N, C-alpha and C positions, 0 to 999 in steps of 0.2 A: 504494500500499500503506500503511494507515495502522496502523503499529505502535507501541505505546507503550513507549518504553525507559525504564530506570530505573537508578539506582545503589543497590545493596544495602549498608546500612551495619550492621555489627555489631561487637561489642567482644568480646575475650577476655582470659583471665587471664595468658596467656603467648604468646610467640611460637610455639612450638611447635604449639600448638593451632590458632592462626589460620592457620599455613602448611598445616596437615593439611586444614583445611577448603577452604583456598584451592585446594589439589591437588585435592579431590574435586569442588569445582565445576567446575572446568576440564575434568576428566577425564570428568565427566558432561555436558559441554558446556551447563551452565546459566548459565555466565558467559564472556564472552569476554575479559575482563581483570580480574584480581584484584589489587588494592594492599595489602600488609600494611605499615602505617606504624609509625612510632616509639611509643615508649611515651608515654601521656597520664595525667593524673590525672583520675579519675572522682569526682565527689561526688554521692550520691544517698541517697534513703531506701528502706530495705528492712526489712521486718517491725518497723515502727514505730521505727526507730532510723537515725541518719544514719551514712553509711558513706564511707570515703574510700579508693579502691583505685587502684593503677596497673593500666592496662589497655593493651592493643594493638588498633589500630582495623584493621577489614577492610573494604575498599571494593570492591564487584564490579560490572561493567558488564554489564547483562542486560536482560531484557524483562519487564513485568508480568505475562504469561500464564505466565512460569514459576515464579511465586511458590509456588503449592502445592508443587512439586518441591524448590524451593529450601528452603521452611520445613520440609518433611518431612527433608531432609538435616541442616538445621542443628539440629533438635529431637534427631536421632539421635546427631550426633557433638559437639555442643556440650557444654562441661563444666558450664555454667551451669544451673541449674534453670529459669530464666526468661530466655533469650537475647533480647539487643536484635535486633530484625528491623524495620528501617526502609526503606522505600523512598522515593527521592526521584525525582521526574519527571526525565528527562534529554533536553534538546535538544542538537542537534549538527549538524555538517555532514552533508550526504546521504552522502558518501563515508565518513565515519567510522561511521555508524549502518548504512551496508551491510556494512562490514567486520564490526562487532557480530552482525548477524544471519547473517553467513556462518560465524561461530565457534559459533554456538548451535544447539541441537537443535530441529528444525522442528516 
């Protein structure tokens, strides 16, 4: 089986909104594991101005083929106008990746 696993990375303005999305991803079986991290400082350009905000990072273990459903959920539930949705290819042990697959919708 040649399944492409990945880690979804997104940021949120607060812990409550990140945890809401984490529960939604798990409940819909779009992620096997979701980590909601500590606050981080984000520096970025938005609407031609430099911004600095404290954000909460979310990381979810999933598969690339679930990206359309994940993105639809994020766009519906995310408080940002343009949420960060980044996928990073994930390699791992066969046992771990099998566990990830067992948690996800087929």
